[in-house]
NUKOLTI-775368 format. One line per field, with one value per residue (C-alpha): z, y, x; residue number from 0. Coordinates in pm, whole numbers, plus 50000, padded with zeros to 5 digits. Layout:
% residues N
up = c(Z:...)
north = c(Y:...)
east = c(X:...)
vexmar = c(NUM:...)
This chain:
% residues 342
up = c(17046:17124:17117:16937:16859:16606:16652:16321:16111:15796:15801:15594:15870:16006:15679:15655:15997:15901:15595:15810:16074:15801:15623:15947:16059:16382:16626:16626:16813:16765:16581:16635:16399:16525:16292:16286:16282:15901:15846:16087:15925:15665:15585:15576:15430:15678:15712:15413:15559:15664:15988:16026:16154:16484:16667:16993:17282:17647:17694:17332:17461:17708:17676:17451:17527:17300:17119:16850:16810:16508:16552:16637:16978:17134:17042:17180:17499:17540:17448:17509:17892:17854:17666:17928:18209:18048:18074:17735:17675:17426:17146:17054:16727:16825:16995:17295:17555:17398:17635:17954:18191:18269:17900:17725:17364:17166:16845:16804:16694:16955:17288:17280:17653:17741:17602:17909:18146:18101:18436:18258:18012:17741:17488:17246:16890:16801:16518:16181:16115:16439:16393:16057:16186:16524:16376:16169:16445:16740:16645:16619:16943:17125:16996:17040:17203:16996:17132:16879:16560:16298:16086:15782:15696:15362:15459:15214:15189:15326:15663:15657:15576:15294:15267:15195:14930:14758:14756:14596:14335:14266:14216:13989:13770:13739:13618:13367:13016:13130:13041:12820:13091:13346:13125:13199:13515:13795:13582:13851:14040:13905:13760:14104:14401:14777:14898:15236:15400:15321:15276:14965:14674:14726:14373:14220:14542:14890:15195:15473:15758:15846:16134:16335:16463:16829:17067:16927:16579:16556:16437:16613:16383:16475:16843:16811:16662:16945:17245:17106:17009:17355:17510:17286:17310:17687:17624:17798:17723:17346:17147:16849:16605:16303:16003:15873:15508:15326:14971:14678:14739:14795:15043:15225:15450:15416:15642:15610:15940:16055:16370:16622:16885:17230:17059:16699:16459:16102:15802:15789:16142:16077:15761:15965:16244:15999:15788:16099:16252:16273:16076:15862:15497:15394:15028:15013:14784:14441:14306:14513:14740:14859:14770:14914:14616:14707:15063:14987:15090:15250:15614:15677:15686:15408:15472:15231:15160:15478:15477:15728:15827:15703:15925:16234:16230:16389:16301:16019:15754:15637:15445:15576:15416:15508:15437:15690:15678:15713:15943:16044:16192:16125:16121:16444:16603:16497:16611:16958:16962:16863:17158:17395:17272:17332)
north = c(61252:61247:60981:61140:61056:61227:61199:61258:61165:61083:61428:61731:61891:61576:61490:61832:61795:61467:61643:61929:61712:61538:61865:62016:61697:61686:61458:61154:60847:60670:60790:60663:60772:60740:60753:60631:60265:60285:60393:60125:59954:60218:60296:60651:60765:60915:60964:60734:60454:60402:60439:60219:60391:60270:60335:60510:60265:60234:60240:60362:60668:60491:60594:60896:61234:61443:61414:61628:61631:61739:61594:61735:61886:61594:61346:61580:61626:61260:61174:61469:61434:61059:61139:61394:61158:60899:61152:61321:61688:61749:62014:62032:62197:62175:62444:62218:62388:62723:62941:62736:62952:62669:62587:62823:62941:62980:63126:63029:63370:63567:63398:63083:63091:63034:62672:62597:62695:62422:62273:62019:61926:62059:62340:62474:62605:62904:62899:62927:63274:63413:63267:63442:63773:63777:63681:63992:64223:64116:64323:64640:64549:64508:64854:65067:64855:64785:64956:64836:64646:64589:64274:64123:63772:63583:63223:62937:62624:62401:62558:62308:62018:61773:61812:62187:62117:61845:62060:62360:62136:61954:62288:62429:62111:62169:62525:62424:62475:62679:63018:63114:63026:63234:63547:63540:63725:63480:63182:63040:62945:62604:62556:62486:62402:62399:62106:61940:62178:62536:62614:62821:62748:62853:62832:63168:63310:63440:63333:63615:63364:63142:62920:62885:63177:63243:63538:63863:63729:63690:63347:63110:63221:63569:63521:63300:63607:63815:63595:63425:63745:63882:63574:63537:63911:63911:64200:64110:64452:64468:64586:64350:64316:64093:63959:63628:63542:63214:63256:63012:62957:62623:62713:63034:63262:63644:63951:64318:64489:64838:64889:65167:65201:65341:65580:65691:65460:65576:65364:65398:65270:64977:64880:64868:64660:64416:64379:64265:64042:63672:63458:63763:63857:64202:64239:64605:64892:64993:64773:64472:64287:63922:63686:63354:63185:63357:63228:62875:62633:62875:62925:63306:63513:63774:64143:64408:64713:64886:65238:65529:65549:65888:65861:65797:65957:65722:65412:65175:64958:64649:64321:63983:63633:63292:62926:62809:62449:62523:62817:62823:62469:62219:62431:62607:62273:62149:62470:62425:62069:62169:62423:62162:61901:62136)
east = c(23877:23505:23236:22944:22578:22359:21978:21795:22085:21883:21694:21773:21969:22102:22265:22421:22552:22738:22892:23006:23147:23361:23457:23587:23766:23572:23780:23545:23649:23318:23002:22649:22376:22016:21712:21348:21263:21210:21572:21722:22018:22057:22420:22534:22879:23112:23485:23570:23357:22997:22793:22492:22168:22035:21700:21662:21636:21726:22112:22188:22371:22589:22959:22889:23056:22828:22501:22366:21979:21772:21421:21080:21022:20828:21109:21371:21177:21169:21531:21758:21728:21796:22124:22224:22136:22380:22664:22664:22619:22352:22334:21961:21845:21463:21278:21204:21441:21531:21361:21428:21639:21877:21944:22187:22079:22403:22514:22887:23009:22803:22773:23004:23075:22714:22760:22981:22711:22467:22358:22129:22400:22170:22259:22002:22046:21824:21574:21748:21586:21705:22053:22091:21986:22161:22496:22493:22353:22568:22868:22647:22472:22801:22923:22616:22332:22028:21723:21463:21441:21173:21231:21074:21199:21197:21224:21288:21082:21361:21274:20984:21212:21205:20823:20862:21118:20902:20602:20759:20939:20603:20423:20698:20668:20297:20363:20621:20484:20182:20333:20035:19789:19992:19967:19601:19505:19432:19522:19742:19437:19349:19698:19846:19663:19761:19971:19996:20262:20092:19736:19810:20039:20405:20528:20518:20378:20471:20288:20299:20248:20536:20471:20154:19949:19995:19945:19826:19804:20178:20327:20547:20830:20775:20775:21094:21275:21152:21234:21538:21712:21667:21808:22109:22212:22137:21905:21569:21429:21512:21204:21157:20867:20873:20675:20788:20713:20752:20899:20953:21318:21461:21761:21846:21666:21684:21587:21541:21594:21544:21752:21759:22040:22108:22359:22367:22551:22627:22677:23051:23092:22848:23045:23375:23213:23051:23362:23554:23293:23332:23084:22985:23080:22991:22864:22802:22894:22810:22541:22663:22407:22375:22095:21984:22151:22485:22463:22363:22639:22872:22946:22916:22593:22603:22516:22443:22245:22366:22197:22139:21780:21653:21335:21541:21896:22142:21954:22021:21856:22028:21978:22101:22083:22235:22205:21921:22039:22397:22472:22105:22122:22401:22695:22622:22559:22903:23072:22913:23023:23379:23377:23258:23514:23792)
vexmar = c(0:1:2:3:4:5:6:7:8:9:10:11:12:13:14:15:16:17:18:19:20:21:22:23:24:25:26:27:28:29:30:31:32:33:34:35:36:37:38:39:40:41:42:43:44:45:46:47:48:49:50:51:52:53:54:55:56:57:58:59:60:61:62:63:64:65:66:67:68:69:70:71:72:73:74:75:76:77:78:79:80:81:82:83:84:85:86:87:88:89:90:91:92:93:94:95:96:97:98:99:100:101:102:103:104:105:106:107:108:109:110:111:112:113:114:115:116:117:118:119:120:121:122:123:124:125:126:127:128:129:130:131:132:133:134:135:136:137:138:139:140:141:142:143:144:145:146:147:148:149:150:151:152:153:154:155:156:157:158:159:160:161:162:163:164:165:166:167:168:169:170:171:172:173:174:175:176:177:178:179:180:181:182:183:184:185:186:187:188:189:190:191:192:193:194:195:196:197:198:199:200:201:202:203:204:205:206:207:208:209:210:211:212:213:214:215:216:217:218:219:220:221:222:223:224:225:226:227:228:229:230:231:232:233:234:235:236:237:238:239:240:241:242:243:244:245:246:247:248:249:250:251:252:253:254:255:256:257:258:259:260:261:262:263:264:265:266:267:268:269:270:271:272:273:274:275:276:277:278:279:280:281:282:283:284:285:286:287:288:289:290:291:292:293:294:295:296:297:298:299:300:301:302:303:304:305:306:307:308:309:310:311:312:313:314:315:316:317:318:319:320:321:322:323:324:325:326:327:328:329:330:331:332:333:334:335:336:337:338:339:340:341)
C-alpha cells in the first residue's frame, strides 16, 4: 500500500487521475489532494468516500511515498523538488523537468525501466501529443529503427485545459442558429470573435499554430515532439519535423505521420507489429479508421490508415489518435505510479 499525494487534484487532468486511480484499484493507504487556495476544503469523491483538498505548505509531503503532479511549470519547479526531498518519488506531468538529463521521460509501454533510474526522485510524463505518437511508433522503431519522421498533429482544445474547452463551447453557442449567415462567404467574421485562449476563433476553424513560437519559427509543441521523441526512444539522432494544429475537437489528439526506417518496412509487417503492441489498438482495413471520438475515454491509442509510402519505398504513412487527457496525461501517470509502487 502506498501513501500518495496528487498536486492539481481539481484540474482537468488531476480529476481524471483520481478517477483512473479508483478504476484501477491503485493500492492507496493514504491519499492527499492538493489544490489552489480557492479550492481549499473542497471535497472530492474517491474510493467510496471523500478526500478534502489541502494547500501546498511546508511539511505537506511528510510521510508520502509517491506524489503525482499536474500543475504549471513554475509551480512544479517550486514544489516537485520539495516533495522529492521529503522522501517521495514524484511523477510530474508538467514540462519543467522533461529534458533534464537526470530526469527520466517515460511512456509506460515504451520505456518503463527508465522510471527506476531517477536520481532526483523525479520522473517526467511527456507532452500528450508526443505520448500518443510514440506509443504507436515504438514497436516499429524497435523492429526497424526510425530514421526520419514528418508529423502533422491535430490537437483538441482540452490540451489548453478548461479554458480551451469553455472557449470552444462558447463560440459554438454563438454560432448556433446562424446557419443562414454562415452560408455567406466570410460571414463567420463578426459572428464569432477571438477569445482569451487563441488569437483567432477556434469554432469552425483550425489554427495552424499550437503553442508559442520558438526557434526557427517552430512552436513549443513542435519542438516538444522533436526532443521528447528522441529522449523516449533513446534515439538522439532521430530526424523529426512537425506542424502542430489546434482543431475544434473537445477531447482527443490525432497525428498523421510519414516515417522512414533504417531498413525497409512494408505495410504487412507494420500491421503485425502494431496488432501485437501494448497500449495500441489497430483500426485498419477496409474503410475502417479511428477518430478522436473513437479514442475518447479509452486506454489505448488507436492506429489506422497504415500505408506503404509510394514516394519512399520501405517507408510508411499512418494515422494515430488518442485521448490526450487519459493516455496523454493521467493514465500514463498512474501506470508509472503503479510500476514504482511495485
